[in-house]
C-alpha positions, 0 to 999 in steps of 0.5 A, spaced: 404 375 322 405 367 322 409 369 329 403 374 332 398 368 330 401 363 334 401 367 339 393 369 339 393 360 338 398 359 345 394 363 349 387 360 347 390 353 349 392 357 356 387 361 359 381 354 356 386 349 360 386 353 367 379 355 364 378 347 365 382 347 372 378 351 374 371 348 373 377 342 376 377 344 381 371 345 382 368 339 382 371 335 386 376 333 379 382 330 383 388 333 385 391 327 380 387 330 374 388 336 375 394 336 375 396 332 369 392 337 365 396 344 366 402 339 366 401 337 359 401 345 358 406 348 363 411 343 359 409 344 353 407 351 353 408 356 359 416 356 360 419 362 358 417 369 357 411 369 353 409 363 357 409 369 364 406 376 360 400 370 356 398 368 364 399 374 368 394 378 363 389 371 363 390 374 371 389 380 369 382 379 366 381 374 372 383 375 379 378 369 381 381 363 377 385 358 381 388 357 375 390 361 372 392 364 379 396 356 379 398 356 371 401 364 373 405 361 379 409 355 376 411 360 369 414 363 374 419 359 376 420 357 369 423 364 368 427 364 375 422 368 379 421 365 384 420 369 389 414 372 385 413 363 384 414 362 391 408 369 392 402 366 387 403 359 392 402 361 397 396 366 396 392 360 392 396 354 399 389 359 404 384 358 399 380 352 395 379 346 395 386 343 393 389 348 397 394 341 401 397 342 393 402 348 393 404 347 401 406 341 398 410 345 392 412 351 398 415 346 402 420 343 398 421 350 394 424 352 401 426 345 402 431 348 397 434 354 400 435 351 407 429 355 409 428 348 413 423 351 419 418 355 414 419 347 409 415 344 416 410 347 417 410 348 409 409 340 411 404 341 415 398 344 412 398 341 406 397 334 410 393 336 415 388 339 409 388 332 406 392 327 410 391 321 403 394 325 398 401 323 396 406 328 395 403 331 402 406 325 405 411 323 403 413 331 404 412 330 411 415 324 412 422 327 409 420 333 413 421 330 419 427 325 418 430 331 415 430 335 423 431 328 426 423 325 428 424 319 425 419 315 428 414 319 426 417 318 420 417 312 420 410 313 421 408 317 413 412 312 409 409 305 412 402 310 410 405 309 402 408 302 404 410 298 398 409 302 393 405 300 388 398 303 390 397 310 384 401 317 388 405 312 392 412 311 388 412 320 387 409 319 395 416 317 396 421 320 391 418 326 396 421 323 401 428 321 399 428 327 396 427 331 402 431 326 407 437 327 401 437 322 398 437 323 392 438 315 388 432 313 393 428 318 390 431 316 383 429 309 384 422 313 385 421 317 380 422 311 376 417 308 379 413 314 378 415 316 370 411 307 370 405 309 372 405 315 369 403 320 374 403 327 372 407 329 379 413 328 376 413 333 370 411 338 376 417 337 380 423 335 373 421 340 368 419 344 371 423 344 377 418 345 383 419 342 390 426 343 389 427 338 383 431 343 381 437 338 385 435 333 379 437 336 374 444 335 378 444 328 378 447 322 374 440 320 374 438 326 371 439 323 363 435 316 365 429 321 369 430 326 362 429 320 356 424 315 360 420 322 360 422 323 352 424 330 353 431 333 354 435 333 358 438 341 357 433 345 363 435 352 362 432 356 367 430 362 362 
């Protein structure tokens, strides 16, 4: 009985989070705040098969909810159902005022599978939808560096330097992640953690935007410590 009550309370909290996300999108609230609301709940409650079942039911009840669909994609990713997660992200990248965010996610996820053409295309899409989003700028800069367009890459990086404004360190971390320099990626992730940028948790706790590669990097225990999380990261 106690277990049933716990599950019911968690479902109420998760759905409330998704509903707040949807209202935030409609009201034009900052995309950093939107991600932060979800990450706060996702990192604690949307990992594992129970979370998938909760969010599948939430989406079935409200299929037009941007927040519920986003949370379902993240929960799919947390249990290794990557194809289903990316299908959901792709749907979200086509709609809504914050569609640049899932496009950034898809770029990193495709790059992690060495699908360079698709990763570049999604990075271009994200930047076209929101050219001032630091994550989008950094991801596109990294993809151009990865594909040899260094002049265009540096022009985008210059938009983020010196890396002191909010969101710029995370954008630079994505640049180095996409271009393959994981040591410098970790340097900028530490700075992003200092800013309490919610994108860091989304990258590292859930493993989106190609972030899983950092779990096997020598700097991962330090990053986990800074985020106050355990370094173990099972997919399921």
